[in-house]
C-alpha positions as a Markdown table, in Angstrom:
| # | Residue | x | y | z |
|---|---|---|---|---|
| 1 | Unk | 0.0 | 0.1 | -0.1 |
| 2 | Unk | 2.6 | 2.8 | 0.9 |
| 3 | Unk | 4.9 | 1.6 | -2.1 |
| 4 | Unk | 2.0 | 1.8 | -4.6 |
| 5 | Unk | 0.7 | 5.1 | -3.2 |
| 6 | Unk | 4.2 | 6.6 | -3.4 |
| 7 | Unk | 4.5 | 5.7 | -7.2 |
| 8 | Unk | 1.3 | 7.2 | -7.7 |
| 9 | Unk | 2.3 | 10.3 | -6.0 |
| 10 | Unk | 5.5 | 10.3 | -8.0 |
| 11 | Unk | 3.7 | 10.0 | -11.5 |
| 12 | Unk | 1.2 | 12.8 | -10.3 |
| 13 | Unk | 4.2 | 15.3 | -9.6 |
| 14 | Unk | 6.2 | 14.1 | -12.5 |
| 15 | Unk | 4.5 | 16.4 | -15.2 |
| 16 | Unk | 4.7 | 19.4 | -12.9 |
| 17 | Unk | 8.3 | 18.7 | -12.1 |
| 18 | Unk | 9.3 | 18.2 | -15.9 |
| 19 | Unk | 7.5 | 21.4 | -16.8 |
| 20 | Unk | 9.3 | 23.1 | -14.0 |
| 21 | Unk | 12.8 | 21.8 | -15.0 |
| 22 | Unk | 12.1 | 23.0 | -18.7 |
| 23 | Unk | 11.1 | 26.5 | -17.4 |
| 24 | Unk | 14.2 | 26.5 | -15.0 |
| 25 | Unk | 16.5 | 25.7 | -18.0 |
| 26 | Unk | 15.0 | 28.5 | -20.2 |
| 27 | Unk | 15.4 | 31.0 | -17.4 |
| 28 | Unk | 18.9 | 30.0 | -16.5 |
| 29 | Unk | 19.8 | 30.3 | -20.2 |
| 30 | Unk | 18.5 | 33.7 | -20.8 |
| 31 | Unk | 19.9 | 34.8 | -17.3 |
| 32 | Unk | 23.3 | 33.6 | -18.5 |
| 33 | Unk | 23.1 | 35.7 | -21.8 |
| 34 | Unk | 21.9 | 38.7 | -19.7 |
| 35 | Unk | 24.5 | 38.2 | -17.3 |
| 36 | Unk | 27.3 | 37.5 | -19.9 |
| 37 | Unk | 26.4 | 40.5 | -21.8 |
| 38 | Unk | 26.3 | 42.6 | -18.5 |
| 39 | Unk | 29.9 | 41.4 | -17.5 |
| 40 | Unk | 31.3 | 42.0 | -20.9 |
| 41 | Unk | 29.9 | 45.7 | -21.1 |
| 42 | Unk | 31.3 | 46.2 | -17.7 |
| 43 | Unk | 34.8 | 44.8 | -18.8 |
| 44 | Unk | 34.7 | 47.0 | -21.9 |
| 45 | Unk | 33.9 | 49.8 | -19.8 |
| 46 | Unk | 36.8 | 49.3 | -17.5 |
| 47 | Unk | 39.1 | 48.8 | -20.3 |
| 48 | Unk | 37.8 | 52.0 | -21.8 |
| 49 | Unk | 38.4 | 53.6 | -18.6 |
| 50 | Unk | 42.0 | 52.2 | -18.5 |
| 51 | Unk | 42.5 | 53.6 | -22.1 |
| 52 | Unk | 41.0 | 57.1 | -21.5 |
| 53 | Unk | 41.5 | 57.8 | -17.8 |
| 54 | Unk | 44.5 | 55.6 | -17.1 |
| 55 | Unk | 46.7 | 55.8 | -20.1 |
| 56 | Unk | 45.7 | 59.3 | -21.3 |
| 57 | Unk | 46.5 | 60.7 | -17.7 |
| 58 | Unk | 49.7 | 59.0 | -17.3 |
| 59 | Unk | 50.8 | 60.2 | -20.6 |
| 60 | Unk | 49.7 | 63.7 | -19.5 |
| 61 | Unk | 51.8 | 63.3 | -16.5 |
| 62 | Unk | 54.8 | 62.2 | -18.3 |
| 63 | Unk | 54.7 | 65.3 | -20.6 |
| 64 | Unk | 54.2 | 67.4 | -17.6 |
| 65 | Unk | 57.4 | 65.8 | -16.0 |
| 66 | Unk | 59.1 | 66.3 | -19.4 |
| 67 | Unk | 58.2 | 69.9 | -19.5 |
| 68 | Unk | 59.3 | 70.6 | -15.8 |
| 69 | Unk | 62.7 | 69.3 | -16.9 |
| 70 | Unk | 63.3 | 70.6 | -20.4 |
| 71 | Unk | 61.3 | 73.8 | -19.8 |
| 72 | Unk | 61.1 | 75.2 | -16.4 |
| 73 | Unk | 64.2 | 73.7 | -14.8 |
| 74 | Unk | 66.6 | 74.1 | -17.8 |
| 75 | Unk | 65.3 | 77.8 | -18.3 |
| 76 | Unk | 65.8 | 78.6 | -14.6 |
| 77 | Unk | 69.2 | 77.0 | -14.6 |
| 78 | Unk | 70.4 | 79.0 | -17.7 |
| 79 | Unk | 69.1 | 82.3 | -16.3 |
| 80 | Unk | 70.7 | 81.7 | -13.0 |
| 81 | Unk | 73.9 | 80.8 | -14.7 |
| 82 | Unk | 73.8 | 83.9 | -16.6 |
| 83 | Unk | 73.0 | 85.9 | -13.4 |
| 84 | Unk | 69.7 | 87.1 | -14.8 |
| 85 | Unk | 67.9 | 85.8 | -11.6 |
| 86 | Unk | 68.4 | 86.8 | -8.0 |
| 87 | Unk | 69.6 | 84.0 | -5.8 |
| 88 | Unk | 66.0 | 84.0 | -4.0 |
| 89 | Unk | 64.1 | 83.8 | -7.1 |
| 90 | Unk | 66.4 | 81.1 | -8.6 |
| 91 | Unk | 65.9 | 79.1 | -5.4 |
| 92 | Unk | 62.2 | 79.6 | -5.5 |
| 93 | Unk | 61.8 | 78.5 | -9.2 |
| 94 | Unk | 64.2 | 75.6 | -8.6 |
| 95 | Unk | 62.1 | 74.4 | -5.7 |
| 96 | Unk | 58.9 | 74.8 | -7.7 |
| 97 | Unk | 60.4 | 72.9 | -10.6 |
| 98 | Unk | 61.6 | 70.0 | -8.2 |
| 99 | Unk | 58.0 | 69.7 | -6.7 |
| 100 | Unk | 56.4 | 69.4 | -10.1 |
| 101 | Unk | 59.0 | 66.8 | -11.1 |
| 102 | Unk | 58.3 | 64.8 | -7.9 |
| 103 | Unk | 54.5 | 65.0 | -8.0 |
| 104 | Unk | 54.3 | 64.2 | -11.7 |
| 105 | Unk | 56.8 | 61.1 | -11.3 |
| 106 | Unk | 55.1 | 59.9 | -8.3 |
| 107 | Unk | 51.7 | 59.9 | -9.8 |
| 108 | Unk | 53.0 | 58.0 | -12.9 |
| 109 | Unk | 55.0 | 55.5 | -10.5 |
| 110 | Unk | 52.1 | 54.7 | -8.2 |
| 111 | Unk | 49.8 | 53.8 | -11.0 |
| 112 | Unk | 49.3 | 50.2 | -12.4 |
| 113 | Unk | 52.4 | 48.7 | -14.0 |
| 114 | Unk | 52.9 | 45.6 | -15.7 |
| 115 | Unk | 56.0 | 43.5 | -15.2 |
| 116 | Unk | 57.6 | 45.1 | -18.6 |
| 117 | Unk | 56.9 | 48.6 | -17.4 |
| 118 | Unk | 58.4 | 48.0 | -14.0 |
| 119 | Unk | 61.7 | 47.0 | -15.4 |
| 120 | Unk | 61.8 | 50.1 | -17.9 |
| 121 | Unk | 60.6 | 52.3 | -15.1 |
| 122 | Unk | 63.4 | 51.5 | -12.8 |
| 123 | Unk | 65.9 | 53.0 | -15.0 |
| 124 | Unk | 63.9 | 56.2 | -15.3 |
| 125 | Unk | 63.5 | 56.3 | -11.4 |
| 126 | Unk | 67.3 | 56.2 | -10.9 |
| 127 | Unk | 67.9 | 58.8 | -13.4 |
| 128 | Unk | 65.2 | 61.1 | -11.7 |
| 129 | Unk | 66.5 | 60.4 | -8.3 |
| 130 | Unk | 70.0 | 61.3 | -9.4 |
| 131 | Unk | 68.7 | 64.6 | -10.9 |
| 132 | Unk | 66.7 | 65.5 | -7.8 |
| 133 | Unk | 70.1 | 64.9 | -5.9 |
| 134 | Unk | 72.0 | 67.4 | -8.3 |
| 135 | Unk | 69.0 | 69.8 | -8.0 |
| 136 | Unk | 69.2 | 69.7 | -4.1 |
| 137 | Unk | 73.0 | 70.3 | -4.3 |
| 138 | Unk | 72.5 | 73.2 | -6.4 |
| 139 | Unk | 69.9 | 74.5 | -3.9 |
| 140 | Unk | 72.1 | 74.1 | -1.0 |
| 141 | Unk | 74.9 | 76.1 | -2.8 |
| 142 | Unk | 72.5 | 78.9 | -3.7 |
| 143 | Unk | 71.3 | 79.0 | -0.3 |
| 144 | Unk | 74.7 | 79.4 | 1.2 |
| 145 | Unk | 75.2 | 82.6 | -0.8 |
| 146 | Unk | 79.0 | 81.8 | -1.1 |
| 147 | Unk | 79.9 | 83.2 | -4.5 |
| 148 | Unk | 82.9 | 81.0 | -5.0 |
| 149 | Unk | 80.9 | 77.9 | -4.4 |
| 150 | Unk | 78.2 | 79.4 | -6.7 |
| 151 | Unk | 80.8 | 79.8 | -9.5 |
| 152 | Unk | 81.9 | 76.2 | -9.1 |
| 153 | Unk | 78.5 | 74.8 | -9.8 |
| 154 | Unk | 78.8 | 72.4 | -13.0 |
| 155 | Unk | 75.6 | 73.2 | -14.9 |
| 156 | Unk | 76.8 | 71.1 | -17.9 |
| 157 | Unk | 76.5 | 67.7 | -15.7 |
| 158 | Unk | 72.7 | 68.7 | -14.9 |
| 159 | Unk | 72.0 | 69.5 | -18.6 |
| 160 | Unk | 73.5 | 65.9 | -19.5 |
| 161 | Unk | 71.1 | 64.4 | -17.0 |
| 162 | Unk | 68.1 | 66.2 | -18.2 |
| 163 | Unk | 68.9 | 65.2 | -21.6 |
| 164 | Unk | 69.1 | 61.4 | -20.6 |
| 165 | Unk | 65.7 | 61.9 | -18.6 |
| 166 | Unk | 64.2 | 63.5 | -21.7 |
| 167 | Unk | 65.1 | 60.6 | -23.9 |
| 168 | Unk | 63.8 | 58.1 | -21.2 |
| 169 | Unk | 60.7 | 59.9 | -20.7 |
| 170 | Unk | 59.9 | 60.2 | -24.5 |
| 171 | Unk | 60.3 | 56.5 | -24.5 |
| 172 | Unk | 57.9 | 56.1 | -21.9 |
| 173 | Unk | 55.3 | 58.2 | -23.7 |
| 174 | Unk | 55.9 | 56.1 | -26.8 |
| 175 | Unk | 55.3 | 52.9 | -24.8 |
| 176 | Unk | 52.1 | 54.2 | -23.1 |
| 177 | Unk | 50.6 | 55.3 | -26.5 |
| 178 | Unk | 51.2 | 51.9 | -28.0 |
| 179 | Unk | 50.0 | 50.3 | -25.0 |
| 180 | Unk | 46.7 | 52.4 | -25.3 |
| 181 | Unk | 46.2 | 51.6 | -28.8 |
| 182 | Unk | 46.9 | 47.8 | -28.2 |
| 183 | Unk | 44.2 | 48.0 | -25.1 |
| 184 | Unk | 41.8 | 49.6 | -27.6 |
| 185 | Unk | 42.4 | 47.0 | -30.3 |
| 186 | Unk | 42.0 | 44.2 | -27.5 |
| 187 | Unk | 38.6 | 45.8 | -26.6 |
| 188 | Unk | 37.3 | 45.6 | -30.2 |
| 189 | Unk | 38.3 | 42.0 | -30.4 |
| 190 | Unk | 36.7 | 41.1 | -27.1 |
| 191 | Unk | 33.5 | 42.8 | -28.0 |
| 192 | Unk | 33.3 | 40.7 | -31.3 |
| 193 | Unk | 34.0 | 37.7 | -29.4 |
| 194 | Unk | 31.5 | 38.3 | -26.7 |
| 195 | Unk | 29.0 | 39.0 | -29.4 |
| 196 | Unk | 29.7 | 35.7 | -31.2 |
| 197 | Unk | 29.3 | 33.9 | -27.7 |
| 198 | Unk | 25.9 | 35.6 | -26.9 |
| 199 | Unk | 24.5 | 34.6 | -30.4 |
| 200 | Unk | 26.1 | 31.0 | -29.9 |
| 201 | Unk | 24.6 | 30.8 | -26.4 |
| 202 | Unk | 21.0 | 31.9 | -27.4 |
| 203 | Unk | 21.1 | 29.4 | -30.4 |
| 204 | Unk | 22.1 | 26.8 | -27.8 |
| 205 | Unk | 19.4 | 27.7 | -25.2 |
| 206 | Unk | 16.6 | 27.8 | -28.1 |
| 207 | Unk | 17.8 | 24.3 | -29.4 |
| 208 | Unk | 17.9 | 22.9 | -25.6 |
| 209 | Unk | 14.4 | 24.0 | -25.1 |
| 210 | Unk | 13.1 | 22.4 | -28.3 |
| 211 | Unk | 14.9 | 19.3 | -27.2 |
| 212 | Unk | 13.8 | 19.3 | -23.6 |
| 213 | Unk | 10.1 | 20.3 | -24.9 |
| 214 | Unk | 10.0 | 17.1 | -27.0 |
| 215 | Unk | 11.3 | 14.9 | -24.2 |
| 216 | Unk | 9.0 | 16.5 | -21.5 |
| 217 | Unk | 6.0 | 15.9 | -24.0 |
| 218 | Unk | 7.0 | 12.1 | -24.5 |
| 219 | Unk | 7.4 | 11.6 | -20.8 |
| 220 | Unk | 4.1 | 13.3 | -20.1 |
| 221 | Unk | 2.5 | 10.9 | -22.5 |
| 222 | Unk | 4.4 | 8.0 | -20.9 |
| 223 | Unk | 3.5 | 9.2 | -17.4 |
| 224 | Unk | -0.3 | 9.3 | -18.1 |
| 225 | Unk | -0.3 | 6.0 | -19.6 |
| 226 | Unk | 1.6 | 4.7 | -16.5 |
| 227 | Unk | -0.7 | 6.7 | -14.2 |
| 228 | Unk | -3.8 | 4.9 | -15.5 |
| 229 | Unk | -1.9 | 1.6 | -15.1 |
| 230 | Unk | -0.9 | 2.2 | -11.5 |
| 231 | Unk | -4.3 | 3.4 | -10.6 |
| 232 | Unk | -5.9 | 0.2 | -11.8 |
| 233 | Unk | -3.3 | -1.6 | -9.7 |
| 234 | Unk | -3.8 | 0.5 | -6.8 |
| 235 | Unk | -7.5 | -0.2 | -6.8 |
| 236 | Unk | -6.8 | -4.0 | -6.8 |
| 237 | Unk | -4.3 | -3.5 | -4.0 |
| 238 | Unk | -6.7 | -1.6 | -1.9 |
| 239 | Unk | -9.5 | -4.2 | -2.5 |
| 240 | Unk | -6.9 | -6.9 | -1.4 |
| 241 | Unk | -5.9 | -5.0 | 1.7 |
| 242 | Unk | -9.7 | -4.4 | 2.6 |
| 243 | Unk | -10.2 | -8.1 | 2.5 |
| 244 | Unk | -7.0 | -9.2 | 4.2 |
| 245 | Unk | -5.8 | -7.1 | 7.3 |
| 246 | Unk | -2.3 | -8.2 | 8.2 |
| 247 | Unk | -2.5 | -6.9 | 11.9 |
| 248 | Unk | -3.7 | -8.3 | 14.9 |
| 249 | Unk | -6.4 | -6.2 | 16.3 |
| 250 | Unk | -5.4 | -6.5 | 20.2 |
| 251 | Unk | -1.5 | -6.9 | 20.0 |
| 252 | Unk | -0.9 | -4.8 | 16.9 |
| 253 | Unk | 1.6 | -7.4 | 15.6 |
| 254 | Unk | 1.2 | -9.6 | 12.3 |
| 255 | Unk | -1.9 | -11.8 | 12.5 |
| 256 | Unk | -2.3 | -15.4 | 11.3 |
| 257 | Unk | -3.6 | -14.3 | 7.8 |
| 258 | Unk | -0.3 | -12.5 | 7.2 |
| 259 | Unk | 1.5 | -15.4 | 8.9 |
| 260 | Unk | 0.1 | -17.8 | 6.2 |
| 261 | Unk | 1.2 | -15.5 | 3.3 |
| 262 | Unk | 4.5 | -14.6 | 4.7 |
| 263 | Unk | 5.6 | -18.3 | 5.6 |
| 264 | Unk | 5.1 | -19.6 | 2.2 |
| 265 | Unk | 6.9 | -16.7 | 0.8 |
| 266 | Unk | 10.0 | -16.5 | 2.7 |
| 267 | Unk | 10.2 | -20.4 | 2.7 |
| 268 | Unk | 10.3 | -20.4 | -1.1 |
| 269 | Unk | 13.0 | -17.5 | -0.9 |
| 270 | Unk | 15.2 | -19.4 | 1.3 |
| 271 | Unk | 14.9 | -22.5 | -0.8 |
| 272 | Unk | 15.6 | -20.7 | -3.8 |
| 273 | Unk | 18.7 | -18.6 | -2.1 |
| 274 | Unk | 20.0 | -21.6 | 0.2 |
| 275 | Unk | 19.4 | -19.8 | 3.3 |
| 276 | Unk | 18.5 | -20.8 | 6.8 |
| 277 | Unk | 14.8 | -20.6 | 7.7 |
| 278 | Unk | 13.7 | -20.9 | 11.3 |
| 279 | Unk | 10.2 | -21.0 | 12.7 |
| 280 | Unk | 9.3 | -20.8 | 16.4 |
| 281 | Unk | 6.2 | -21.9 | 17.8 |
| 282 | Unk | 5.4 | -20.1 | 21.1 |
| 283 | Unk | 2.7 | -20.4 | 23.7 |
| 284 | Unk | 2.2 | -18.5 | 27.0 |
| 285 | Unk | 2.7 | -20.7 | 30.1 |
| 286 | Unk | -0.5 | -21.5 | 31.9 |
| 287 | Unk | -2.2 | -18.6 | 30.3 |
| 288 | Unk | -5.9 | -20.3 | 31.0 |
| 289 | Unk | -5.0 | -20.1 | 34.8 |
| 290 | Unk | -3.9 | -16.5 | 34.5 |
| 291 | Unk | -7.1 | -15.6 | 32.8 |
| 292 | Unk | -9.2 | -17.5 | 35.5 |
| 293 | Unk | -7.5 | -15.8 | 38.4 |
| 294 | Unk | -6.8 | -12.4 | 37.0 |
| 295 | Unk | -9.5 | -11.9 | 34.6 |
| 296 | Unk | -9.7 | -11.7 | 30.9 |
| 297 | Unk | -9.0 | -7.9 | 31.0 |
| 298 | Unk | -5.7 | -8.6 | 32.7 |
| 299 | Unk | -5.2 | -11.5 | 30.3 |
| 300 | Unk | -5.6 | -9.0 | 27.3 |
| 301 | Unk | -2.8 | -6.7 | 28.9 |
| 302 | Unk | -0.5 | -9.8 | 29.2 |
| 303 | Unk | -1.0 | -10.5 | 25.4 |
| 304 | Unk | -0.2 | -6.9 | 24.6 |
| 305 | Unk | 2.8 | -6.7 | 26.9 |
| 306 | Unk | 4.2 | -10.1 | 25.4 |
| 307 | Unk | 3.5 | -9.0 | 21.8 |
| 308 | Unk | 5.4 | -5.4 | 22.5 |
| 309 | Unk | 8.2 | -7.4 | 24.2 |
| 310 | Unk | 8.8 | -9.9 | 21.6 |
| 311 | Unk | 8.5 | -7.4 | 18.7 |
| 312 | Unk | 11.0 | -4.9 | 20.5 |
| 313 | Unk | 13.5 | -7.9 | 21.0 |
| 314 | Unk | 13.7 | -8.7 | 17.2 |
| 315 | Unk | 16.0 | -6.0 | 15.6 |
| 316 | Unk | 16.7 | -7.2 | 12.1 |
| 317 | Unk | 14.2 | -6.7 | 9.3 |
| 318 | Unk | 14.2 | -10.5 | 8.5 |
| 319 | Unk | 12.8 | -11.4 | 11.9 |
| 320 | Unk | 9.1 | -11.6 | 12.1 |
| 321 | Unk | 6.6 | -12.0 | 15.1 |
| 322 | Unk | 3.1 | -13.2 | 14.8 |
| 323 | Unk | 0.1 | -13.9 | 16.9 |
| 324 | Unk | -1.3 | -17.0 | 15.7 |
| 325 | Unk | -4.4 | -17.3 | 18.1 |
| 326 | Unk | -5.3 | -17.0 | 21.7 |
| 327 | Unk | -2.1 | -17.1 | 23.8 |
| 328 | Unk | -0.2 | -18.8 | 20.7 |
| 329 | Unk | 2.7 | -16.8 | 18.9 |
| 330 | Unk | 5.0 | -17.4 | 16.1 |
| 331 | Unk | 8.2 | -16.2 | 15.0 |
| 332 | Unk | 10.2 | -16.4 | 11.9 |
| 333 | Unk | 14.0 | -16.0 | 11.5 |
| 334 | Unk | 15.6 | -15.7 | 8.2 |
| 335 | Unk | 19.3 | -16.3 | 7.7 |
| 336 | Unk | 20.3 | -17.7 | 11.1 |
| 337 | Unk | 21.6 | -21.0 | 11.6 |
| 338 | Unk | 20.6 | -23.3 | 14.5 |
| 339 | Unk | 22.8 | -22.1 | 17.1 |
| 340 | Unk | 22.1 | -18.3 | 16.5 |
| 341 | Unk | 18.4 | -19.1 | 16.1 |
| 342 | Unk | 18.5 | -20.8 | 19.5 |
| 343 | Unk | 20.3 | -18.1 | 21.1 |
| 344 | Unk | 17.7 | -15.6 | 19.8 |
| 345 | Unk | 14.8 | -17.5 | 21.0 |
| 346 | Unk | 16.4 | -18.0 | 24.5 |
| 347 | Unk | 16.9 | -14.1 | 24.5 |
| 348 | Unk | 13.2 | -13.7 | 23.9 |
| 349 | Unk | 12.5 | -16.0 | 26.9 |
| 350 | Unk | 14.6 | -14.2 | 29.1 |
| 351 | Unk | 13.6 | -10.8 | 28.0 |
| 352 | Unk | 9.9 | -11.7 | 28.7 |
| 353 | Unk | 10.5 | -13.1 | 32.1 |
| 354 | Unk | 12.6 | -9.9 | 32.9 |
| 355 | Unk | 9.5 | -7.9 | 32.4 |
| 356 | Unk | 8.3 | -9.6 | 35.8 |
| 357 | Unk | 4.7 | -9.8 | 35.0 |
| 358 | Unk | 3.4 | -11.4 | 38.0 |
| 359 | Unk | 1.9 | -15.0 | 37.6 |
| 360 | Unk | 1.3 | -16.7 | 40.8 |
| 361 | Unk | -0.2 | -19.9 | 39.1 |
| 362 | Unk | 2.8 | -20.4 | 36.6 |
| 363 | Unk | 4.7 | -23.6 | 37.6 |
| 364 | Unk | 7.8 | -22.4 | 35.7 |
| 365 | Unk | 8.0 | -19.1 | 37.3 |
| 366 | Unk | 6.6 | -16.6 | 39.5 |
| 367 | Unk | 6.3 | -14.4 | 36.4 |
| 368 | Unk | 4.7 | -14.8 | 32.8 |
| 369 | Unk | 7.0 | -16.9 | 30.7 |
| 370 | Unk | 6.7 | -18.8 | 27.5 |
| 371 | Unk | 7.5 | -22.1 | 26.0 |
| 372 | Unk | 8.9 | -22.5 | 22.4 |
| 373 | Unk | 9.5 | -25.2 | 19.9 |
| 374 | Unk | 12.1 | -24.3 | 17.2 |
| 375 | Unk | 12.6 | -25.7 | 13.7 |
| 376 | Unk | 15.9 | -24.7 | 11.9 |
| 377 | Unk | 16.8 | -25.8 | 8.3 |
| 378 | Unk | 17.9 | -24.9 | 5.0 |
| 379 | Unk | 14.8 | -25.6 | 2.7 |
| 380 | Unk | 14.6 | -27.0 | -0.6 |
| 381 | Unk | 11.9 | -27.1 | -3.3 |
| 382 | Unk | 10.3 | -30.3 | -1.7 |
| 383 | Unk | 10.0 | -28.7 | 1.7 |
| 384 | Unk | 6.6 | -28.5 | 3.0 |
| 385 | Unk | 5.5 | -25.7 | 5.1 |
| 386 | Unk | 3.0 | -27.8 | 7.0 |
| 387 | Unk | 5.7 | -30.3 | 8.1 |
| 388 | Unk | 7.9 | -27.4 | 9.6 |
| 389 | Unk | 4.8 | -26.2 | 11.6 |
| 390 | Unk | 4.0 | -29.6 | 13.0 |
| 391 | Unk | 7.6 | -30.3 | 13.7 |
| 392 | Unk | 8.0 | -26.9 | 15.7 |
| 393 | Unk | 4.6 | -27.7 | 17.3 |
| 394 | Unk | 5.9 | -31.2 | 18.6 |
| 395 | Unk | 9.0 | -29.4 | 19.9 |
| 396 | Unk | 6.7 | -26.9 | 21.8 |
| 397 | Unk | 4.8 | -29.8 | 23.4 |
| 398 | Unk | 8.1 | -31.4 | 24.4 |
| 399 | Unk | 9.0 | -28.1 | 26.0 |
| 400 | Unk | 5.9 | -28.0 | 28.0 |
| 401 | Unk | 6.2 | -31.6 | 29.0 |
| 402 | Unk | 9.9 | -30.9 | 30.3 |
| 403 | Unk | 9.1 | -28.0 | 32.6 |
| 404 | Unk | 8.0 | -25.1 | 30.3 |
| 405 | Unk | 10.0 | -21.6 | 30.3 |
| 406 | Unk | 12.5 | -23.2 | 27.6 |
| 407 | Unk | 13.3 | -23.8 | 24.1 |
| 408 | Unk | 13.2 | -27.4 | 22.6 |
| 409 | Unk | 14.8 | -27.8 | 19.1 |
| 410 | Unk | 12.8 | -29.9 | 16.6 |
C-alpha cells in the first residue's frame, strides 16, 4: 500500500516537475545571456576607462614631467647661470620645478604597472633620483650665498642628466601610447568575441528548449499511461488489503492471515537462495490459569505486553513475530543457523521473564513465561511448510512436558 501510493504520487508530480525543469533551464539560459552581456559591457567599460582615464592621464603626467625638466628647470638654470635671476628667485623657481618633477613622477610611478613597465621604469626612477640629488646640491649652494661655491656649480652635468631623462621619458610616452592603442584593439576583439558567444548561447538555449520540450511531451504521455495502469493496480491492492488485514487487532503485531502469506513466501525464498529458515512456535505458560485468576481484561494486557516485548527484541528486518491465536505466537528468523536461532529464542524467553509480569499460578516461574518449539533448516523445493509447523509444534509440546519456560529444538 505505501509503495503503490508513493509511485502514484510520483507520477502525479512528474509532469509538474518536468515542466518546472524546462522553465528553469530556459530562465537559466536567458539569465546567463543577460549576465554574460552585462559582464562584458562592464569589462569593456573598465578597459575604456583604462585607456582614456589611465593611459591618457599617465601620458599627460609624463609630458608634464618632461616639461618640468626641459622647460622650467633648464630655463631657470640657464638664467641663474647667466645671473639674470636673483639667488632668492632662482631658489624659488628651482623648488617649484623640483616639486612638479616629484608630483608628476610619483603619480606615474604609483599607477598600475605591468612587469615590462616596472623593469623600464626602474631605469627612469634612478635617473630622476639622481637629478633630484643634483638639484638639491644646487639649492644648497645657492642658499649658502657663497659666491665661490656658486661659481663652481657644474651646470653641464645637470644638462646631461636632463637630456638623458628627456630621452627616457619620451620612450615612456611612446610605450604608453602603444599600450593604449593595443588595449583599444583588444577591446574591439573582445567585443566581437562576446557578441559571437552571446549569439551562440542564444542558439544553444533555443535548441535545448526545443529538445527538452520534446522529451517532456513524450514523458508526459508515458506518465499518463503509467498513471492509469498504476491507478488500476492501486484499486486492486486496496481491494486486497480491505479483504486481508495483516495486523492483529489486540496486539498490533502480524496476524495469522499474514503469517500464512509470509511463511510460504519466505520459505520459497530461502529454498531458492539456500538460506537458513527458522520457525518458532510459542505459547504463554498456563495462560488459562492466568485468565481464570486475574480476569480476561488482565489477560488481554498480558497478550499486549508479550507482543510488545517480543517485537522490540527482534531488531533485524528479516525477523517476524505473529499472533497465531489466543496465547499462541509464532516467529520467523531468516538467515540464522541453528545456534544463532536458539540463542535468539532464549533471549526472547529471558527478556519476557525480565518484564516480571506476576503470574502466581505459573509452575515454571512466578512471572509470565513462554514455552517454545524451534525448527531450523535450509529448505529446498520439496520442503513443505506444514511439516515445519508440525515439527515445531511437537517441539513446543516437549518444552511444556519438560518443565516449560524453555526452547526445544525440533
